[in-house]
TORPA-249984 format. One record per residue (C-alpha): residue in one letter; x negated, y, z negated. Coordinates in Angstrom, 1 decimal. Layout:
// residues N
["A"; [X; Y; Z]];
...
This chain:
// residues 399
["M"; [48.4; -39.8; -28.6]];
["S"; [52.3; -38.9; -27.9]];
["R"; [53.0; -36.3; -25.0]];
["K"; [53.9; -34.0; -27.3]];
["I"; [50.7; -34.3; -29.7]];
["K"; [48.6; -33.6; -26.7]];
["S"; [49.8; -30.8; -26.0]];
["Q"; [49.4; -29.3; -29.0]];
["V"; [45.9; -30.7; -29.1]];
["V"; [45.1; -28.5; -25.6]];
["I"; [46.6; -25.4; -27.0]];
["A"; [44.4; -25.3; -29.8]];
["L"; [41.2; -25.9; -28.2]];
["M"; [41.9; -23.1; -25.5]];
["A"; [42.7; -20.8; -28.6]];
["M"; [39.5; -21.9; -30.3]];
["A"; [37.9; -21.0; -26.7]];
["S"; [39.2; -17.9; -26.0]];
["I"; [38.7; -16.8; -30.0]];
["S"; [35.5; -17.5; -29.3]];
["G"; [34.7; -15.8; -26.0]];
["L"; [36.2; -12.2; -27.8]];
["Y"; [33.9; -12.7; -30.4]];
["Y"; [30.6; -13.6; -28.1]];
["L"; [32.0; -10.0; -26.5]];
["G"; [32.2; -8.2; -29.1]];
["D"; [29.1; -9.3; -30.4]];
["L"; [27.4; -8.1; -26.7]];
["Q"; [28.9; -4.9; -26.8]];
["A"; [28.0; -4.2; -30.5]];
["Q"; [24.2; -4.2; -28.9]];
["S"; [22.1; -1.8; -28.1]];
["P"; [21.9; -1.6; -23.9]];
["M"; [18.5; -3.1; -22.8]];
["P"; [16.4; -1.1; -19.8]];
["L"; [17.5; -2.9; -16.9]];
["E"; [13.5; -3.7; -16.0]];
["E"; [13.1; -4.9; -19.5]];
["A"; [17.0; -6.8; -19.6]];
["K"; [17.2; -10.8; -19.1]];
["K"; [19.9; -12.7; -18.4]];
["G"; [22.8; -11.9; -20.9]];
["D"; [21.6; -8.7; -22.4]];
["L"; [23.7; -5.8; -22.2]];
["I"; [22.4; -3.2; -19.7]];
["E"; [23.7; 0.8; -19.2]];
["F"; [23.2; 1.5; -15.6]];
["T"; [23.9; 5.1; -13.9]];
["G"; [23.4; 5.3; -10.1]];
["I"; [25.0; 6.0; -6.9]];
["C"; [27.0; 3.8; -4.6]];
["V"; [25.0; 2.9; -1.3]];
["N"; [27.0; 0.2; -0.7]];
["S"; [30.6; -0.8; -1.3]];
["K"; [32.9; -3.6; 0.0]];
["E"; [36.2; -5.0; -1.3]];
["N"; [35.2; -6.3; -4.5]];
["F"; [31.4; -5.6; -4.2]];
["A"; [29.1; -2.6; -5.0]];
["V"; [25.6; -1.8; -4.8]];
["L"; [24.6; 1.0; -7.1]];
["Y"; [20.8; 3.3; -7.1]];
["N"; [19.3; 5.1; -9.2]];
["G"; [16.7; 6.3; -7.4]];
["S"; [14.4; 3.3; -8.0]];
["E"; [16.4; 0.3; -9.1]];
["I"; [19.3; -1.0; -8.1]];
["I"; [22.3; -3.4; -9.6]];
["V"; [25.4; -5.1; -8.4]];
["V"; [28.9; -5.3; -9.4]];
["F"; [31.7; -7.5; -8.3]];
["E"; [34.3; -4.6; -7.9]];
["T"; [35.5; -2.1; -5.5]];
["L"; [33.6; 1.4; -6.2]];
["E"; [33.5; 4.8; -3.6]];
["S"; [30.3; 5.0; -1.5]];
["G"; [28.5; 8.4; -2.4]];
["K"; [30.3; 8.6; -6.0]];
["V"; [28.0; 8.4; -8.8]];
["Y"; [29.3; 5.8; -11.8]];
["K"; [27.9; 4.9; -15.2]];
["I"; [27.7; 1.1; -15.9]];
["R"; [28.3; -0.6; -18.8]];
["G"; [27.9; -4.5; -18.5]];
["K"; [26.4; -8.4; -18.9]];
["L"; [23.0; -8.6; -16.5]];
["T"; [24.3; -12.2; -15.3]];
["D"; [21.3; -12.8; -13.0]];
["P"; [18.3; -10.5; -13.2]];
["D"; [16.3; -11.7; -9.8]];
["K"; [19.5; -10.6; -8.0]];
["S"; [20.3; -7.4; -10.3]];
["Y"; [24.0; -9.3; -10.7]];
["V"; [25.7; -7.2; -13.4]];
["Q"; [29.3; -8.0; -14.9]];
["A"; [30.9; -4.8; -16.0]];
["F"; [32.3; -4.0; -18.8]];
["E"; [33.0; -0.4; -18.6]];
["I"; [32.9; 1.5; -15.2]];
["N"; [33.2; 5.5; -15.0]];
["Q"; [32.4; 8.5; -12.8]];
["T"; [30.0; 10.7; -13.9]];
["S"; [28.3; 13.3; -12.8]];
["P"; [24.8; 13.2; -10.9]];
["K"; [22.9; 15.3; -13.1]];
["A"; [21.3; 12.0; -15.1]];
["L"; [19.7; 10.6; -11.7]];
["P"; [16.4; 12.3; -10.1]];
["L"; [18.0; 13.5; -7.5]];
["E"; [16.2; 15.1; -4.6]];
["T"; [16.7; 18.4; -2.8]];
["V"; [16.5; 18.8; 1.6]];
["T"; [17.2; 21.8; 3.4]];
["G"; [17.8; 21.7; 6.9]];
["A"; [20.3; 21.8; 9.6]];
["Y"; [23.3; 20.2; 9.5]];
["W"; [23.7; 18.3; 12.9]];
["V"; [26.2; 15.8; 14.1]];
["D"; [25.2; 13.4; 17.2]];
["D"; [26.5; 10.2; 17.1]];
["Y"; [26.2; 10.5; 13.2]];
["C"; [25.8; 12.7; 10.5]];
["Q"; [22.7; 13.6; 10.3]];
["L"; [20.3; 16.7; 8.9]];
["L"; [17.4; 17.8; 11.0]];
["T"; [14.0; 19.5; 9.4]];
["P"; [13.5; 19.4; 12.2]];
["Q"; [12.8; 15.6; 11.8]];
["R"; [16.5; 13.7; 11.7]];
["I"; [17.6; 12.6; 8.5]];
["S"; [20.6; 10.3; 8.8]];
["L"; [23.4; 11.4; 5.8]];
["N"; [25.7; 8.7; 4.6]];
["T"; [28.5; 11.1; 4.9]];
["C"; [29.6; 14.1; 7.1]];
["L"; [29.7; 17.8; 5.8]];
["N"; [32.6; 20.9; 5.8]];
["A"; [30.0; 22.7; 7.6]];
["S"; [29.4; 23.9; 10.9]];
["K"; [27.1; 22.0; 13.6]];
["G"; [23.8; 23.6; 13.3]];
["E"; [24.3; 25.6; 10.2]];
["R"; [21.8; 25.8; 7.2]];
["V"; [22.4; 23.6; 4.1]];
["I"; [20.5; 22.4; 1.1]];
["V"; [21.7; 18.8; 0.2]];
["E"; [21.1; 17.2; -3.1]];
["G"; [20.7; 13.3; -3.3]];
["L"; [18.9; 10.7; -3.1]];
["Y"; [17.2; 8.5; -0.3]];
["Y"; [18.0; 4.8; 0.1]];
["N"; [17.7; 2.5; 3.0]];
["K"; [16.3; 5.5; 5.2]];
["R"; [19.4; 6.9; 4.3]];
["F"; [19.9; 10.5; 2.6]];
["Y"; [23.3; 9.8; 0.1]];
["V"; [24.5; 13.6; -0.6]];
["V"; [26.4; 14.1; -4.4]];
["N"; [26.5; 17.9; -3.7]];
["Y"; [25.6; 20.7; -1.0]];
["T"; [25.5; 24.4; -0.4]];
["R"; [25.9; 26.1; 2.7]];
["L"; [23.3; 28.9; 3.9]];
["G"; [25.1; 30.0; 7.2]];
["F"; [22.6; 30.0; 10.7]];
["E"; [19.6; 31.4; 11.4]];
["N"; [19.2; 34.9; 12.8]];
["S"; [16.2; 33.7; 14.8]];
["P"; [15.3; 30.4; 16.6]];
["E"; [12.6; 27.4; 15.0]];
["D"; [11.0; 25.1; 17.3]];
["S"; [13.4; 21.8; 17.7]];
["M"; [15.7; 23.3; 15.1]];
["P"; [19.3; 24.2; 15.9]];
["F"; [20.5; 27.9; 16.9]];
["L"; [23.4; 29.5; 17.6]];
["I"; [22.9; 32.2; 20.3]];
["R"; [26.3; 34.3; 22.0]];
["G"; [26.1; 36.4; 25.2]];
["S"; [27.0; 36.6; 28.8]];
["V"; [26.3; 34.1; 31.4]];
["I"; [24.0; 36.2; 34.2]];
["Y"; [22.6; 33.3; 36.2]];
["G"; [25.6; 29.9; 36.4]];
["G"; [24.8; 26.3; 36.8]];
["N"; [22.3; 23.9; 35.0]];
["P"; [20.2; 25.2; 33.3]];
["A"; [22.3; 28.6; 32.8]];
["T"; [20.5; 31.9; 31.8]];
["I"; [22.2; 33.6; 29.4]];
["W"; [21.5; 37.4; 28.0]];
["D"; [21.9; 37.4; 24.0]];
["G"; [21.4; 41.0; 24.3]];
["E"; [17.9; 41.0; 23.5]];
["E"; [16.3; 38.2; 26.0]];
["E"; [17.3; 35.7; 28.4]];
["V"; [17.7; 32.5; 26.7]];
["R"; [17.7; 29.6; 29.3]];
["V"; [20.3; 26.8; 28.6]];
["Y"; [19.9; 22.9; 29.4]];
["L"; [24.0; 21.5; 29.6]];
["P"; [25.4; 18.3; 29.3]];
["Y"; [25.4; 16.2; 32.8]];
["K"; [27.9; 17.5; 35.0]];
["Q"; [28.3; 20.8; 33.0]];
["T"; [28.2; 24.3; 34.2]];
["L"; [28.4; 27.9; 32.8]];
["E"; [30.1; 30.3; 35.2]];
["V"; [28.5; 33.9; 35.8]];
["G"; [30.4; 37.0; 34.0]];
["D"; [31.5; 34.5; 31.0]];
["Y"; [30.7; 35.3; 27.8]];
["V"; [30.1; 32.5; 25.6]];
["E"; [29.2; 30.7; 22.1]];
["V"; [26.4; 28.0; 22.3]];
["I"; [24.9; 25.9; 20.0]];
["G"; [21.5; 23.5; 21.1]];
["T"; [18.2; 22.8; 20.0]];
["A"; [15.6; 25.3; 21.1]];
["K"; [12.1; 25.2; 22.3]];
["L"; [10.2; 28.0; 22.1]];
["Y"; [8.7; 27.9; 25.6]];
["S"; [7.4; 31.6; 27.1]];
["T"; [11.5; 32.0; 27.6]];
["L"; [13.8; 30.5; 24.6]];
["T"; [15.1; 27.5; 26.0]];
["I"; [18.5; 25.7; 24.4]];
["Y"; [19.1; 22.2; 24.9]];
["V"; [23.0; 21.4; 24.5]];
["N"; [23.9; 18.1; 23.7]];
["D"; [27.4; 17.6; 23.9]];
["R"; [30.2; 20.0; 26.2]];
["S"; [31.9; 20.8; 22.5]];
["D"; [29.1; 22.6; 21.8]];
["I"; [30.0; 25.6; 24.3]];
["R"; [32.8; 27.8; 23.8]];
["V"; [33.8; 30.3; 26.5]];
["L"; [34.5; 33.3; 24.4]];
["G"; [36.2; 35.5; 27.4]];
["R"; [34.5; 37.6; 30.2]];
["A"; [31.0; 40.3; 29.6]];
["R"; [31.9; 43.8; 28.3]];
["K"; [33.0; 45.9; 31.6]];
["C"; [31.5; 49.4; 32.7]];
["P"; [31.7; 52.0; 35.4]];
["I"; [28.7; 51.5; 37.9]];
["G"; [25.6; 53.2; 36.4]];
["E"; [26.5; 53.2; 32.8]];
["E"; [26.2; 49.2; 32.7]];
["K"; [23.5; 47.4; 30.2]];
["I"; [22.0; 43.5; 30.9]];
["G"; [25.3; 41.2; 30.4]];
["E"; [27.4; 43.8; 31.5]];
["I"; [30.0; 43.6; 34.6]];
["A"; [29.4; 47.1; 36.6]];
["Y"; [32.3; 47.8; 38.7]];
["G"; [32.8; 50.8; 41.0]];
["V"; [33.5; 51.9; 45.2]];
["C"; [30.1; 52.4; 46.8]];
["A"; [28.9; 52.5; 50.5]];
["V"; [26.7; 50.8; 51.9]];
["K"; [23.0; 52.2; 52.3]];
["K"; [20.8; 49.1; 53.3]];
["S"; [21.9; 45.5; 54.1]];
["T"; [19.5; 42.7; 54.7]];
["K"; [20.0; 38.8; 54.7]];
["T"; [19.3; 38.4; 50.3]];
["Y"; [21.0; 41.7; 49.1]];
["I"; [22.2; 45.2; 49.9]];
["S"; [21.5; 48.6; 48.7]];
["L"; [24.3; 51.4; 47.2]];
["N"; [24.5; 55.0; 47.0]];
["C"; [25.9; 54.8; 44.3]];
["T"; [22.8; 52.6; 42.3]];
["S"; [19.0; 52.3; 42.9]];
["I"; [20.0; 48.6; 41.6]];
["P"; [20.0; 46.2; 44.5]];
["L"; [23.6; 43.7; 45.2]];
["Y"; [22.9; 40.4; 45.8]];
["G"; [25.5; 37.9; 46.5]];
["F"; [28.0; 39.6; 48.8]];
["S"; [27.1; 40.4; 52.8]];
["V"; [28.5; 43.8; 54.9]];
["R"; [27.2; 46.5; 57.0]];
["V"; [25.4; 49.2; 56.9]];
["G"; [28.3; 52.0; 56.3]];
["D"; [30.9; 49.9; 54.7]];
["L"; [32.4; 51.2; 51.5]];
["I"; [32.7; 48.1; 48.5]];
["E"; [34.8; 47.6; 46.0]];
["F"; [33.2; 45.4; 43.5]];
["E"; [32.5; 43.8; 39.8]];
["A"; [29.0; 42.4; 39.6]];
["I"; [27.0; 41.0; 36.4]];
["R"; [24.2; 43.1; 35.5]];
["R"; [20.7; 41.3; 35.4]];
["K"; [18.0; 42.6; 34.6]];
["N"; [16.9; 44.4; 37.8]];
["S"; [19.5; 43.4; 39.8]];
["L"; [23.1; 43.0; 40.3]];
["Y"; [24.8; 40.3; 41.0]];
["C"; [28.9; 39.9; 43.2]];
["L"; [31.4; 38.5; 41.1]];
["E"; [34.0; 40.0; 43.1]];
["C"; [33.4; 42.1; 46.0]];
["K"; [35.4; 43.4; 49.0]];
["V"; [35.3; 45.9; 52.0]];
["S"; [37.6; 48.5; 51.0]];
["R"; [37.0; 50.5; 54.4]];
["P"; [35.3; 49.5; 57.2]];
["R"; [32.3; 51.6; 58.3]];
["E"; [34.6; 51.5; 62.0]];
["A"; [36.4; 54.2; 59.8]];
["L"; [34.0; 56.6; 59.0]];
["E"; [34.8; 60.0; 60.5]];
["N"; [31.9; 61.3; 63.5]];
["S"; [29.3; 63.4; 61.7]];
["I"; [27.3; 64.6; 64.5]];
["C"; [28.4; 67.8; 64.2]];
["N"; [28.3; 67.5; 60.0]];
["P"; [25.7; 65.6; 59.0]];
["V"; [25.1; 64.9; 55.7]];
["P"; [21.7; 64.1; 54.4]];
["D"; [21.4; 60.7; 52.4]];
["Q"; [24.5; 59.2; 52.8]];
["P"; [25.4; 56.3; 54.8]];
["S"; [27.3; 57.7; 58.1]];
["K"; [28.5; 57.2; 61.7]];
["I"; [27.7; 59.3; 64.9]];
["E"; [29.3; 59.0; 68.6]];
["G"; [28.6; 60.6; 71.4]];
["R"; [26.7; 60.2; 75.3]];
["V"; [22.8; 59.3; 75.8]];
["A"; [21.9; 63.0; 77.3]];
["W"; [18.5; 61.4; 77.9]];
["V"; [15.6; 58.9; 77.0]];
["K"; [12.2; 59.6; 76.2]];
["L"; [10.2; 56.4; 75.1]];
["Y"; [6.3; 56.5; 74.1]];
["S"; [3.6; 54.3; 74.4]];
["N"; [3.1; 52.8; 71.1]];
["G"; [7.3; 51.5; 71.7]];
["F"; [9.0; 54.0; 69.8]];
["G"; [11.8; 56.0; 71.8]];
["I"; [14.3; 59.0; 71.3]];
["A"; [17.7; 59.6; 72.2]];
["N"; [19.2; 62.7; 72.6]];
["I"; [23.2; 61.6; 71.7]];
["T"; [25.7; 64.4; 72.4]];
["N"; [29.2; 64.9; 71.4]];
["G"; [30.7; 68.2; 72.4]];
["N"; [28.6; 70.9; 71.5]];
["C"; [26.9; 69.1; 68.8]];
["W"; [23.6; 66.5; 69.1]];
["T"; [21.2; 64.7; 67.3]];
["L"; [18.1; 62.6; 68.6]];
["L"; [18.7; 58.6; 67.8]];
["K"; [15.5; 57.1; 66.5]];
["L"; [14.4; 53.8; 68.3]];
["S"; [11.5; 52.0; 66.2]];
["K"; [9.9; 49.4; 68.4]];
["S"; [11.4; 46.8; 66.0]];
["I"; [15.1; 46.9; 66.2]];
["G"; [14.2; 46.1; 70.0]];
["V"; [17.3; 48.4; 71.0]];
["T"; [17.1; 50.1; 74.6]];
["L"; [19.6; 52.8; 76.1]];
["E"; [20.4; 54.5; 79.2]];
["E"; [21.7; 58.0; 80.1]];
["G"; [25.1; 58.6; 80.5]];
["G"; [26.3; 55.4; 78.4]];
["H"; [27.9; 55.5; 75.3]];
["V"; [26.9; 55.1; 71.8]];
["V"; [28.1; 54.6; 68.0]];
["A"; [25.2; 53.8; 65.6]];
["F"; [25.4; 53.6; 61.8]];
["G"; [22.5; 55.0; 59.8]];
["F"; [21.2; 58.4; 58.0]];
["H"; [21.1; 61.4; 59.4]];
["T"; [17.2; 63.1; 58.9]];
["T"; [14.7; 65.1; 61.2]];
["Y"; [12.5; 64.4; 63.8]];
["R"; [10.0; 67.3; 64.3]];
["E"; [12.3; 69.9; 62.5]];
["M"; [14.7; 68.6; 64.9]];
["P"; [18.3; 67.2; 63.1]];
["A"; [17.7; 63.2; 64.1]];
["F"; [19.2; 59.8; 63.0]];
["E"; [18.1; 56.6; 61.9]];
["V"; [19.7; 53.4; 62.2]];
["A"; [17.9; 49.9; 60.2]];
["S"; [18.9; 46.7; 63.0]];
["R"; [19.9; 46.2; 66.0]];
["E"; [23.5; 45.6; 64.6]];
["D"; [23.6; 49.2; 63.6]];
["V"; [23.7; 50.4; 67.5]];
["I"; [26.9; 49.1; 69.5]];
["K"; [26.4; 50.8; 72.9]];
["D"; [28.9; 50.5; 76.2]];
């Protein structure tokens, strides 16, 4: 047989095979599709499912109870309607003739409500952690309703609705708070306008007292509401707490003013403009201070404090006593009287004016007649006579 004749025979055989394949395909597509669970090798099937795994020229689709594998490139999370031939029933391989993206309404979708959360992966907290196949266009901690299907310990989302943030905390669920930092460090304490909230921050993170912040974290309903923050990006400093003149402030606000020191201890000072003690600053009785301080429940804490006038600059008030005001007296010791219980009094004279300096045993001060004395304290009375009272040894300076 010549080479030309052989070539013509090969072409004819290929044409016959092609025509046979077209007849077979046309015959298969003319059949009614079989349910997947009943289909055998070579049967036509029709399958609607969500793509739960996709690689180049390979995709797995799931319809809530069954899977198929098609050797096509599809988009994970999308729903497709497949029409094709079952080529391997054991492995659910399908040779697809038609592939169309379609609505998920045909699937037995599940609905889950929870809080959207992003940690190492995108998830839903119910408070159980549910891994999502995709991240959502929602804020971390926001409540959402998601529709989709569970497959291989993951929830494949086909639709979701944002619900906003919760108004009240739930145990082990995300909660967003805004408020003033009234105690810094880690944990920090935030006043949210109604209560103190304890906030545990990521490693090496702290909050600054006086800042107004927004924090999202997981809530625990202990006796004090506690928030656990897992990422530094979950902390936003919005500015500083609101400022008010001293006496007008509320908890979580910054009070400011210029006031005189009435009492000074190792831990706090008392001022003549408020009954609330001020912590975080050390000065002497009689000093005038200018300050900004955060208001806590029962105290103030110094943010910026300085002495605007030292007590040495006070005028000698021995001739013009003003009750209940931090004052200074200065004069000569005219006489001293001590009692058996350790209490004593000293007559301090300046010109025509005098007062009795009360010397309690606890302050441990002794005076001698003729000595010069400067004292800082408060005008009072002793047996209906003008007197002056000091709080500590440091408030009496003698020559």
